[in-house]
N, CA and C atoms as a LAMMPS dump frame, in Angstrom:
ITEM: TIMESTEP
0
ITEM: NUMBER OF ATOMS
192
ITEM: BOX BOUNDS ff ff ff
-5.0000000000000000e+02 5.0000000000000000e+02
-5.0000000000000000e+02 5.0000000000000000e+02
-5.0000000000000000e+02 5.0000000000000000e+02
ITEM: ATOMS id mol type element x y z
1 1 1 N 0.319 10.787 39.806
2 1 2 C 1.183 10.297 38.752
3 1 3 C 0.311 9.796 37.597
4 2 1 N 0.673 10.175 36.369
5 2 2 C -0.079 9.766 35.19
6 2 3 C 0.355 8.371 34.743
7 3 1 N -0.562 7.626 34.132
8 3 2 C -0.159 6.332 33.589
9 3 3 C 0.779 6.522 32.397
10 4 1 N 1.622 5.527 32.17
11 4 2 C 2.611 5.61 31.095
12 4 3 C 1.964 5.545 29.717
13 5 1 N 0.84 4.876 29.631
14 5 2 C 0.176 4.735 28.338
15 5 3 C -1.099 5.569 28.308
16 6 1 N -1.268 6.236 27.203
17 6 2 C -2.487 7.003 26.991
18 6 3 C -3.236 6.328 25.843
19 7 1 N -4.473 5.902 26.079
20 7 2 C -5.195 5.211 25.005
21 7 3 C -5.479 6.157 23.833
22 8 1 N -5.078 5.731 22.646
23 8 2 C -5.328 6.501 21.434
24 8 3 C -5.944 5.582 20.386
25 9 1 N -6.827 6.132 19.616
26 9 2 C -7.429 5.373 18.531
27 9 3 C -6.72 5.744 17.234
28 10 1 N -6.217 4.739 16.557
29 10 2 C -5.525 4.958 15.295
30 10 3 C -6.49 4.593 14.169
31 11 1 N -6.67 5.502 13.241
32 11 2 C -7.577 5.28 12.12
33 11 3 C -6.753 5.006 10.867
34 12 1 N -7.064 3.914 10.201
35 12 2 C -6.351 3.57 8.964
36 12 3 C -6.752 4.54 7.86
37 13 1 N -5.8 4.959 7.037
38 13 2 C -6.128 5.892 5.949
39 13 3 C -6.962 5.206 4.864
40 14 1 N -7.851 5.971 4.249
41 14 2 C -8.693 5.441 3.175
42 14 3 C -8.004 5.501 1.822
43 15 1 N -7.092 6.433 1.669
44 15 2 C -6.381 6.563 0.394
45 15 3 C -5.005 7.155 0.673
46 16 1 N -4.141 7.113 -0.333
47 16 2 C -2.79 7.636 -0.17
48 16 3 C -2.804 9.127 0.107
49 17 1 N -3.819 9.82 -0.38
50 17 2 C -3.926 11.257 -0.164
51 17 3 C -4.178 11.627 1.286
52 18 1 N -4.631 10.669 2.096
53 18 2 C -4.865 10.921 3.522
54 18 3 C -3.568 10.985 4.321
55 19 1 N -2.487 10.456 3.772
56 19 2 C -1.191 10.472 4.451
57 19 3 C -0.4 11.704 4.033
58 20 1 N 0.403 12.253 4.942
59 20 2 C 1.289 13.33 4.508
60 20 3 C 2.294 12.773 3.493
61 21 1 N 2.428 13.411 2.379
62 21 2 C 3.292 12.973 1.281
63 21 3 C 2.866 11.61 0.739
64 22 1 N 1.619 11.267 0.91
65 22 2 C 1.128 9.944 0.532
66 22 3 C 1.264 9.626 -0.941
67 23 1 N 0.968 10.599 -1.802
68 23 2 C 1.067 10.34 -3.24
69 23 3 C 2.512 10.085 -3.655
70 24 1 N 3.439 10.766 -3.012
71 24 2 C 4.855 10.526 -3.313
72 24 3 C 5.295 9.146 -2.833
73 25 1 N 4.79 8.717 -1.667
74 25 2 C 5.102 7.375 -1.172
75 25 3 C 4.564 6.318 -2.132
76 26 1 N 3.343 6.527 -2.637
77 26 2 C 2.748 5.568 -3.57
78 26 3 C 3.575 5.481 -4.849
79 27 1 N 3.979 6.61 -5.386
80 27 2 C 4.795 6.618 -6.605
81 27 3 C 6.136 5.923 -6.373
82 28 1 N 6.759 6.176 -5.224
83 28 2 C 8.042 5.54 -4.902
84 28 3 C 7.873 4.029 -4.758
85 29 1 N 6.785 3.61 -4.133
86 29 2 C 6.517 2.182 -3.973
87 29 3 C 6.275 1.523 -5.327
88 30 1 N 5.516 2.178 -6.18
89 30 2 C 5.276 1.643 -7.519
90 30 3 C 6.576 1.527 -8.31
91 31 1 N 7.446 2.519 -8.182
92 31 2 C 8.734 2.489 -8.879
93 31 3 C 9.59 1.313 -8.41
94 32 1 N 9.547 1.007 -7.115
95 32 2 C 10.347 -0.098 -6.586
96 32 3 C 9.741 -1.456 -6.929
97 33 1 N 8.414 -1.541 -6.975
98 33 2 C 7.752 -2.816 -7.251
99 33 3 C 7.709 -3.158 -8.733
100 34 1 N 7.726 -2.157 -9.587
101 34 2 C 7.546 -2.375 -11.019
102 34 3 C 8.526 -3.391 -11.612
103 35 1 N 9.829 -3.367 -11.3
104 35 2 C 10.728 -4.393 -11.856
105 35 3 C 10.396 -5.808 -11.373
106 36 1 N 9.791 -5.928 -10.211
107 36 2 C 9.483 -7.241 -9.657
108 36 3 C 8.188 -7.818 -10.219
109 37 1 N 7.303 -6.981 -10.705
110 37 2 C 6.02 -7.466 -11.215
111 37 3 C 6.195 -8.429 -12.382
112 38 1 N 7.19 -8.22 -13.219
113 38 2 C 7.405 -9.122 -14.353
114 38 3 C 7.944 -10.481 -13.906
115 39 1 N 8.471 -10.566 -12.698
116 39 2 C 9.042 -11.814 -12.189
117 39 3 C 8.062 -12.6 -11.328
118 40 1 N 6.884 -12.033 -11.064
119 40 2 C 5.895 -12.704 -10.216
120 40 3 C 5.064 -13.674 -11.048
121 41 1 N 4.878 -14.874 -10.52
122 41 2 C 4.061 -15.88 -11.18
123 41 3 C 3.047 -16.402 -10.18
124 42 1 N 1.93 -16.861 -10.676
125 42 2 C 0.906 -17.423 -9.81
126 42 3 C -0.463 -17.209 -10.418
127 43 1 N -1.479 -17.497 -9.629
128 43 2 C -2.847 -17.402 -10.115
129 43 3 C -3.536 -16.113 -9.685
130 44 1 N -3.213 -15.609 -8.507
131 44 2 C -3.902 -14.431 -7.994
132 44 3 C -2.924 -13.51 -7.283
133 45 1 N -3.194 -12.238 -7.369
134 45 2 C -2.458 -11.229 -6.614
135 45 3 C -3.457 -10.61 -5.653
136 46 1 N -3.27 -10.84 -4.383
137 46 2 C -4.216 -10.38 -3.373
138 46 3 C -3.856 -8.978 -2.92
139 47 1 N -4.823 -8.1 -3.018
140 47 2 C -4.653 -6.733 -2.537
141 47 3 C -5.598 -6.553 -1.36
142 48 1 N -5.028 -6.237 -0.216
143 48 2 C -5.832 -6.07 0.994
144 48 3 C -5.793 -4.61 1.397
145 49 1 N -6.94 -4.011 1.502
146 49 2 C -7.021 -2.626 1.956
147 49 3 C -7.057 -1.629 0.812
148 50 1 N -7.413 -0.422 1.153
149 50 2 C -7.572 0.634 0.159
150 50 3 C -6.246 1.079 -0.439
151 51 1 N -5.19 1.106 0.359
152 51 2 C -3.909 1.592 -0.15
153 51 3 C -3.344 0.656 -1.214
154 52 1 N -3.402 -0.637 -0.981
155 52 2 C -2.87 -1.574 -1.974
156 52 3 C -3.73 -1.598 -3.232
157 53 1 N -5.009 -1.295 -3.104
158 53 2 C -5.888 -1.264 -4.272
159 53 3 C -5.529 -0.122 -5.213
160 54 1 N -4.912 0.922 -4.696
161 54 2 C -4.555 2.076 -5.518
162 54 3 C -3.201 1.925 -6.206
163 55 1 N -2.435 0.894 -5.863
164 55 2 C -1.117 0.704 -6.465
165 55 3 C -1.279 0.176 -7.885
166 56 1 N -0.634 0.819 -8.828
167 56 2 C -0.695 0.43 -10.231
168 56 3 C 0.191 -0.791 -10.447
169 57 1 N -0.422 -1.908 -10.826
170 57 2 C 0.351 -3.136 -11.053
171 57 3 C -0.023 -3.749 -12.403
172 58 1 N -0.167 -2.904 -13.41
173 58 2 C -0.508 -3.383 -14.749
174 58 3 C 0.6 -4.235 -15.357
175 59 1 N 1.836 -4.045 -14.926
176 59 2 C 2.959 -4.812 -15.47
177 59 3 C 3.011 -6.234 -14.921
178 60 1 N 2.201 -6.533 -13.918
179 60 2 C 2.216 -7.851 -13.285
180 60 3 C 1.441 -8.853 -14.14
181 61 1 N 2.015 -10.039 -14.342
182 61 2 C 1.364 -11.083 -15.127
183 61 3 C 0.309 -11.829 -14.321
184 62 1 N 0.328 -11.679 -13.004
185 62 2 C -0.624 -12.354 -12.135
186 62 3 C -1.96 -11.633 -12.233
187 63 1 N -3.041 -12.406 -12.364
188 63 2 C -4.36 -11.771 -12.439
189 63 3 C -4.727 -11.18 -11.084
190 64 1 N -5.38 -10.041 -11.123
191 64 2 C -5.758 -9.355 -9.891
192 64 3 C -7.059 -8.619 -10.082
């Protein structure tokens, strides 16, 4: 009998292009976030990881 779990290593993508339809997902995410960027206030906008670094957030007033 085989075990129920098979160990797999999951590798995080380096860019949106590494995901299937990744560029379309990034564009859709930017379209949804863009209206909210003008409403964000604070001192810093933290971007963690390569995918968030590629998101265009020029409309955000928070420094990043």
